[in-house]
Z-matrix of the N, CA and C atoms (Angstrom, degrees):
N
C 1 1.442
C 2 1.529 1 107.43
N 3 1.299 2 116.67 1 125.45
C 4 1.458 3 119.61 2 -179.19
C 5 1.533 4 110.35 3 -96.55
N 6 1.321 5 116.00 4 -176.60
C 7 1.469 6 121.78 5 -174.98
C 8 1.513 7 111.56 6 -64.55
N 9 1.331 8 117.81 7 -40.26
C 10 1.473 9 120.44 8 -178.53
C 11 1.530 10 110.91 9 -64.78
N 12 1.328 11 116.43 10 -38.70
C 13 1.457 12 118.71 11 179.94
C 14 1.529 13 110.50 12 -67.48
N 15 1.338 14 117.58 13 -37.66
C 16 1.468 15 120.62 14 178.06
C 17 1.522 16 110.52 15 -64.08
N 18 1.346 17 116.70 16 -39.75
C 19 1.463 18 120.72 17 -179.36
C 20 1.521 19 110.33 18 -63.32
N 21 1.316 20 115.63 19 -41.07
C 22 1.463 21 118.13 20 -176.72
C 23 1.533 22 110.56 21 -72.66
N 24 1.288 23 118.92 22 -31.43
C 25 1.459 24 121.27 23 -178.36
C 26 1.523 25 110.93 24 -73.56
N 27 1.337 26 117.78 25 -46.52
C 28 1.456 27 120.31 26 -176.26
C 29 1.505 28 113.29 27 -89.58
N 30 1.275 29 117.07 28 -19.77
C 31 1.439 30 120.09 29 -179.46
C 32 1.524 31 112.81 30 78.54
N 33 1.314 32 118.88 31 4.06
C 34 1.463 33 122.47 32 -179.54
C 35 1.525 34 109.37 33 -108.82
N 36 1.321 35 116.16 34 142.58
C 37 1.459 36 121.04 35 177.36
C 38 1.524 37 108.73 36 -88.48
N 39 1.310 38 116.94 37 108.31
C 40 1.463 39 121.42 38 -176.85
C 41 1.527 40 112.17 39 -108.98
N 42 1.289 41 118.36 40 12.10
C 43 1.464 42 120.87 41 -177.14
C 44 1.522 43 111.75 42 -62.13
N 45 1.328 44 119.67 43 -34.02
C 46 1.462 45 122.79 44 -179.80
C 47 1.514 46 113.34 45 -79.71
N 48 1.320 47 118.01 46 -9.94
C 49 1.453 48 121.84 47 -176.84
C 50 1.526 49 112.92 48 -94.05
N 51 1.290 50 117.56 49 -9.75
C 52 1.456 51 120.76 50 -177.17
C 53 1.528 52 109.60 51 -64.46
N 54 1.323 53 117.39 52 124.50
C 55 1.464 54 122.16 53 177.61
C 56 1.523 55 113.60 54 86.36
N 57 1.309 56 118.92 55 -0.78
C 58 1.462 57 122.07 56 -179.10
C 59 1.520 58 112.84 57 -63.26
N 60 1.302 59 117.58 58 -39.03
C 61 1.462 60 121.26 59 -179.70
C 62 1.527 61 110.59 60 -67.25
N 63 1.322 62 116.35 61 -36.80
C 64 1.454 63 120.70 62 178.59
C 65 1.527 64 111.36 63 -62.61
N 66 1.323 65 116.85 64 -43.62
C 67 1.466 66 121.60 65 -179.92
C 68 1.531 67 109.79 66 -64.60
N 69 1.327 68 116.74 67 -43.32
C 70 1.461 69 120.18 68 178.11
C 71 1.523 70 110.97 69 -61.68
N 72 1.321 71 116.35 70 -42.17
C 73 1.458 72 119.88 71 179.02
C 74 1.523 73 111.46 72 -62.03
N 75 1.322 74 116.87 73 -43.55
C 76 1.468 75 120.89 74 -179.92
C 77 1.529 76 110.20 75 -63.39
N 78 1.326 77 117.56 76 -42.11
C 79 1.465 78 120.91 77 179.59
C 80 1.524 79 110.66 78 -64.19
N 81 1.311 80 117.47 79 -46.63
C 82 1.465 81 121.10 80 179.64
C 83 1.530 82 110.52 81 -63.89
N 84 1.319 83 117.75 82 -43.04
C 85 1.462 84 121.06 83 178.76
C 86 1.525 85 110.85 84 -62.94
N 87 1.324 86 117.39 85 -39.12
C 88 1.458 87 121.50 86 178.27
C 89 1.526 88 111.31 87 -65.15
N 90 1.314 89 117.59 88 -43.38
C 91 1.470 90 121.58 89 178.57
C 92 1.527 91 110.35 90 -63.46
N 93 1.315 92 117.18 91 -43.86
C 94 1.465 93 120.88 92 178.64
C 95 1.527 94 110.58 93 -63.22
N 96 1.311 95 117.60 94 -40.84
C 97 1.471 96 121.01 95 178.67
C 98 1.519 97 111.15 96 -64.87
N 99 1.330 98 117.95 97 -41.56
C 100 1.464 99 120.97 98 179.15
C 101 1.530 100 111.70 99 -65.79
N 102 1.323 101 117.07 100 -41.57
C 103 1.468 102 120.89 101 177.06
C 104 1.527 103 109.91 102 -64.53
N 105 1.311 104 117.04 103 -42.39
C 106 1.472 105 120.49 104 178.10
C 107 1.513 106 112.21 105 -63.23
N 108 1.313 107 117.42 106 -42.56
C 109 1.468 108 121.55 107 178.91
C 110 1.523 109 110.80 108 -64.43
N 111 1.331 110 116.67 109 -42.96
C 112 1.461 111 120.58 110 178.71
C 113 1.526 112 111.00 111 -63.22
N 114 1.313 113 116.40 112 -43.96
C 115 1.460 114 120.65 113 179.26
C 116 1.518 115 110.87 114 -64.49
N 117 1.306 116 117.17 115 -40.85
C 118 1.464 117 122.12 116 179.60
C 119 1.533 118 111.09 117 -59.70
N 120 1.318 119 117.78 118 -37.38
C 121 1.466 120 121.30 119 -178.99
C 122 1.520 121 113.04 120 -86.33
N 123 1.330 122 118.13 121 -35.66
C 124 1.464 123 121.29 122 -173.21
C 125 1.525 124 113.42 123 -87.58
N 126 1.314 125 117.78 124 -39.18
C 127 1.464 126 121.77 125 -173.28
C 128 1.530 127 113.65 126 -58.39
N 129 1.329 128 121.00 127 -45.27
C 130 1.471 129 118.88 128 -179.60
C 131 1.535 130 112.81 129 -62.12
N 132 1.318 131 117.33 130 -37.17
C 133 1.464 132 120.61 131 -180.00
C 134 1.525 133 109.82 132 -67.47
N 135 1.317 134 117.52 133 -47.06
C 136 1.463 135 121.53 134 -180.00
C 137 1.525 136 111.42 135 -66.27
N 138 1.325 137 117.58 136 -38.84
C 139 1.463 138 121.08 137 -179.67
C 140 1.526 139 110.90 138 -67.16
N 141 1.331 140 117.99 139 -44.16
C 142 1.462 141 120.40 140 177.73
C 143 1.527 142 110.95 141 -64.24
N 144 1.314 143 118.15 142 -35.86
C 145 1.468 144 121.29 143 176.47
C 146 1.527 145 110.39 144 -64.10
N 147 1.319 146 116.76 145 -41.30
C 148 1.463 147 121.40 146 177.88
C 149 1.532 148 110.88 147 -62.71
N 150 1.323 149 116.35 148 -46.52
C 151 1.460 150 119.69 149 178.96
C 152 1.522 151 111.84 150 -64.70
N 153 1.326 152 116.77 151 -36.95
C 154 1.461 153 120.40 152 -179.75
C 155 1.531 154 110.96 153 -67.81
N 156 1.321 155 118.25 154 -34.89
C 157 1.467 156 120.49 155 175.31
C 158 1.519 157 110.45 156 -59.91
N 159 1.323 158 116.90 157 -43.00
C 160 1.459 159 121.50 158 178.30
C 161 1.527 160 110.48 159 -63.90
N 162 1.325 161 117.17 160 -42.73
C 163 1.459 162 121.48 161 178.32
C 164 1.530 163 110.54 162 -62.56
N 165 1.332 164 117.07 163 -40.68
C 166 1.465 165 120.78 164 178.50
C 167 1.533 166 110.35 165 -59.21
N 168 1.329 167 116.55 166 -45.82
C 169 1.461 168 120.51 167 -178.91
C 170 1.527 169 110.91 168 -63.45
N 171 1.310 170 117.66 169 -43.11
C 172 1.463 171 120.75 170 178.36
C 173 1.525 172 110.97 171 -62.22
N 174 1.313 173 116.79 172 -40.72
C 175 1.461 174 121.23 173 -177.27
C 176 1.522 175 111.55 174 -66.54
N 177 1.319 176 118.56 175 -45.40
C 178 1.469 177 119.38 176 179.76
C 179 1.525 178 111.10 177 -68.73
N 180 1.330 179 117.40 178 -32.24
C 181 1.468 180 119.19 179 175.97
C 182 1.523 181 111.38 180 -67.11
N 183 1.331 182 117.56 181 -41.48
C 184 1.473 183 120.81 182 177.25
C 185 1.518 184 110.66 183 -62.17
N 186 1.313 185 116.82 184 -38.37
C 187 1.465 186 120.66 185 -177.73
C 188 1.524 187 111.83 186 -71.32
N 189 1.318 188 117.93 187 -27.36
C 190 1.459 189 121.03 188 -175.38
C 191 1.525 190 113.25 189 -82.51
N 192 1.312 191 117.14 190 -28.70
C 193 1.460 192 119.99 191 -175.17
C 194 1.524 193 111.19 192 -91.60
N 195 1.345 194 116.30 193 154.34
C 196 1.476 195 120.17 194 -177.80
C 197 1.511 196 111.02 195 -55.85
N 198 1.294 197 119.27 196 140.89
C 199 1.464 198 126.52 197 5.24
C 200 1.516 199 113.73 198 -78.66
N 201 1.296 200 119.18 199 -4.67
C 202 1.464 201 121.91 200 175.20
C 203 1.517 202 112.82 201 81.72
N 204 1.311 203 115.24 202 154.30
C 205 1.463 204 122.09 203 178.15
C 206 1.527 205 107.90 204 -135.15
N 207 1.305 206 115.20 205 161.03
C 208 1.459 207 118.90 206 -179.94
C 209 1.534 208 111.25 207 -90.71
N 210 1.312 209 115.62 208 175.56
C 211 1.472 210 121.03 209 -177.32
C 212 1.520 211 112.33 210 -63.44
N 213 1.317 212 117.31 211 -35.62
C 214 1.464 213 120.56 212 -179.75
C 215 1.528 214 111.13 213 -63.73
N 216 1.335 215 116.24 214 -37.10
C 217 1.462 216 120.28 215 178.67
C 218 1.534 217 109.84 216 -63.16
N 219 1.331 218 116.69 217 -44.70
C 220 1.468 219 120.88 218 179.84
C 221 1.523 220 110.07 219 -61.63
N 222 1.325 221 116.69 220 -46.85
C 223 1.468 222 120.17 221 -179.84
C 224 1.525 223 110.84 222 -61.62
N 225 1.330 224 117.05 223 -41.38
C 226 1.470 225 120.70 224 179.09
C 227 1.528 226 111.11 225 -63.52
N 228 1.327 227 117.44 226 -40.92
C 229 1.464 228 121.03 227 179.16
C 230 1.532 229 111.19 228 -64.18
N 231 1.321 230 115.95 229 -42.41
C 232 1.467 231 119.52 230 -179.34
C 233 1.520 232 111.77 231 -68.69
N 234 1.315 233 117.28 232 -38.98
C 235 1.475 234 120.02 233 178.02
C 236 1.527 235 110.98 234 -66.97
N 237 1.332 236 116.56 235 -39.06
C 238 1.468 237 119.93 236 179.54
C 239 1.536 238 110.53 237 -66.25
N 240 1.315 239 116.41 238 -36.68
C 241 1.465 240 119.83 239 -179.00
C 242 1.527 241 111.90 240 -75.59
N 243 1.305 242 118.14 241 -14.92
C 244 1.470 243 120.79 242 -179.05
C 245 1.524 244 111.15 243 -58.75
N 246 1.307 245 117.83 244 -37.42
C 247 1.471 246 120.35 245 178.54
C 248 1.524 247 111.01 246 -68.49
N 249 1.328 248 115.88 247 -41.05
C 250 1.459 249 120.51 248 -179.03
C 251 1.525 250 111.74 249 -63.20
N 252 1.323 251 116.88 250 -36.16
C 253 1.463 252 121.78 251 -179.06
C 254 1.521 253 112.36 252 -94.60
N 255 1.312 254 117.13 253 11.25
C 256 1.463 255 123.78 254 175.24
C 257 1.534 256 112.25 255 55.80
N 258 1.340 257 114.68 256 47.72
C 259 1.459 258 119.94 257 177.60
C 260 1.519 259 109.22 258 -87.12
N 261 1.321 260 117.73 259 152.31
C 262 1.471 261 120.18 260 -177.57
C 263 1.530 262 112.49 261 -71.97
N 264 1.319 263 114.84 262 168.20
C 265 1.470 264 121.29 263 -178.80
C 266 1.526 265 112.04 264 -67.74
N 267 1.312 266 118.42 265 -23.67
C 268 1.455 267 121.00 266 -177.13
C 269 1.532 268 113.26 267 -83.68
N 270 1.321 269 118.51 268 21.52
C 271 1.454 270 123.22 269 -179.31
C 272 1.531 271 110.14 270 -69.61
N 273 1.330 272 115.26 271 128.78
C 274 1.461 273 121.61 272 178.96
C 275 1.529 274 107.86 273 -110.68
N 276 1.347 275 116.25 274 123.42
C 277 1.456 276 122.22 275 -179.34
C 278 1.522 277 108.35 276 -116.76
N 279 1.330 278 116.89 277 127.95
C 280 1.460 279 121.06 278 174.17
C 281 1.521 280 108.75 279 -135.35
N 282 1.323 281 115.37 280 134.09
C 283 1.464 282 121.90 281 -178.10
C 284 1.521 283 107.98 282 -126.93
N 285 1.332 284 115.73 283 135.31
C 286 1.459 285 119.97 284 177.91
C 287 1.516 286 109.69 285 -150.84
N 288 1.320 287 115.41 286 167.72
C 289 1.458 288 121.05 287 175.95
C 290 1.521 289 107.65 288 -97.75
N 291 1.325 290 114.75 289 127.80
C 292 1.464 291 122.07 290 -179.12
C 293 1.512 292 109.63 291 -129.00
N 294 1.313 293 117.39 292 120.09
C 295 1.466 294 122.34 293 174.00
C 296 1.521 295 112.48 294 48.98
N 297 1.301 296 116.76 295 45.38
C 298 1.459 297 120.93 296 177.79
C 299 1.519 298 114.87 297 78.04
N 300 1.312 299 118.25 298 12.68
C 301 1.470 300 122.67 299 179.86
C 302 1.527 301 109.07 300 -132.44
N 303 1.313 302 114.74 301 161.42
C 304 1.463 303 120.10 302 175.47
C 305 1.523 304 107.78 303 -93.31
N 306 1.321 305 115.60 304 132.63
C 307 1.464 306 121.38 305 178.14
C 308 1.520 307 108.43 306 -124.12
N 309 1.319 308 115.77 307 124.71
C 310 1.465 309 121.57 308 178.21
C 311 1.529 310 107.96 309 -116.09
N 312 1.323 311 114.79 310 126.42
C 313 1.467 312 120.41 311 178.70
C 314 1.520 313 108.89 312 -115.76
N 315 1.328 314 114.99 313 130.37
C 316 1.463 315 121.14 314 178.99
C 317 1.524 316 107.53 315 -125.65
N 318 1.335 317 114.98 316 133.52
C 319 1.461 318 121.52 317 179.58
C 320 1.523 319 109.20 318 -131.87
N 321 1.309 320 115.36 319 138.66
C 322 1.461 321 121.23 320 172.53
C 323 1.520 322 108.84 321 -163.16
N 324 1.292 323 114.78 322 163.84
C 325 1.459 324 120.33 323 174.96
C 326 1.524 325 108.66 324 -138.72
N 327 1.301 326 114.45 325 149.93
C 328 1.462 327 120.36 326 -179.17
C 329 1.518 328 109.37 327 -144.34
N 330 1.320 329 117.61 328 131.34
C 331 1.470 330 119.39 329 175.89
C 332 1.530 331 110.63 330 -74.05
N 333 1.324 332 115.67 331 135.34
C 334 1.464 333 121.57 332 178.44
C 335 1.525 334 107.03 333 -121.08
N 336 1.323 335 116.47 334 121.57
C 337 1.465 336 121.58 335 -179.03
C 338 1.520 337 109.54 336 -76.49
N 339 1.331 338 115.48 337 119.03
C 340 1.455 339 122.51 338 174.32
C 341 1.532 340 107.54 339 -118.47
N 342 1.309 341 118.32 340 164.20
C 343 1.465 342 119.75 341 -179.07
C 344 1.533 343 111.44 342 -59.52
N 345 1.293 344 115.92 343 117.10
C 346 1.452 345 120.92 344 175.12
C 347 1.511 346 116.44 345 90.69
N 348 1.323 347 118.37 346 -14.61
C 349 1.458 348 120.10 347 179.15
C 350 1.525 349 110.42 348 -161.42
N 351 1.329 350 114.88 349 168.90
C 352 1.467 351 121.62 350 177.97
C 353 1.521 352 107.56 351 -109.44
N 354 1.335 353 116.43 352 121.66
C 355 1.460 354 122.32 353 178.82
C 356 1.521 355 108.67 354 -91.90
N 357 1.329 356 116.81 355 132.45
C 358 1.457 357 121.31 356 179.35
C 359 1.528 358 108.28 357 -95.32
N 360 1.335 359 116.64 358 101.98
C 361 1.465 360 122.09 359 -178.82
C 362 1.520 361 108.11 360 -76.20
N 363 1.318 362 116.26 361 118.65
C 364 1.464 363 121.97 362 -178.92
C 365 1.524 364 109.17 363 -103.91
N 366 1.328 365 116.48 364 127.03
C 367 1.461 366 122.39 365 176.03
C 368 1.518 367 107.51 366 -115.26
N 369 1.312 368 117.14 367 122.86
C 370 1.456 369 123.13 368 177.18
C 371 1.520 370 107.02 369 -147.06
N 372 1.327 371 116.24 370 98.78
C 373 1.459 372 120.48 371 -175.19
C 374 1.517 373 109.96 372 -131.31
N 375 1.319 374 115.68 373 139.52
C 376 1.457 375 122.26 374 175.31
C 377 1.513 376 107.99 375 -117.89
N 378 1.330 377 116.65 376 123.95
C 379 1.457 378 122.33 377 176.99
C 380 1.526 379 107.97 378 -107.02
N 381 1.323 380 116.13 379 127.89
C 382 1.462 381 121.66 380 178.77
C 383 1.510 382 108.69 381 -112.96
N 384 1.325 383 116.32 382 137.70
C 385 1.464 384 119.75 383 -179.12
C 386 1.522 385 109.67 384 -62.61
N 387 1.305 386 115.47 385 144.90
C 388 1.463 387 120.36 386 -177.59
C 389 1.524 388 111.58 387 -79.77
N 390 1.344 389 117.52 388 -18.23
C 391 1.456 390 121.01 389 179.20
C 392 1.507 391 111.34 390 -119.03
N 393 1.297 392 115.36 391 166.85
C 394 1.456 393 119.31 392 179.10
C 395 1.514 394 110.48 393 -74.65
N 396 1.311 395 114.94 394 154.47
C 397 1.469 396 121.35 395 -177.32
C 398 1.516 397 109.06 396 -68.60
N 399 1.325 398 114.13 397 144.29
C 400 1.454 399 121.20 398 175.64
C 401 1.532 400 108.09 399 -58.11
N 402 1.336 401 119.73 400 126.60
C 403 1.458 402 121.08 401 -175.06
C 404 1.528 403 114.33 402 -63.37
N 405 1.320 404 119.36 403 -13.49
C 406 1.471 405 120.91 404 179.44
C 407 1.521 406 111.17 405 -66.21
N 408 1.296 407 118.04 406 -25.00
C 409 1.455 408 120.57 407 -174.82
C 410 1.481 409 110.56 408 -106.23
């Protein structure tokens, strides 16, 4: 049965519909592939940044409570963990005492390849200890 016979039987003109499902499938498959590719490149960077924020908070809290640690210890811990969390070489770590608490600020940026462009992921987080600094230091 050819196209003309189908038209005469159903009374509907379907000549413009031929191949429509194929085009829709290709478009949907392309969108899914682009979302998957973007997630594959972006998710590890964002996830490691999230985990590193948690590590920063734990580190400044450990440094603030007895027996307490100094600012150099906090900076050394954060720099050492940078490799574990796959942070870039341009990571800037600064630690200082603010209002009776330890504050550690870490900044870095990393290019993330997305479809059609490169997104520059900027990380700039300051973790402040939840308790006051041990008075010995």
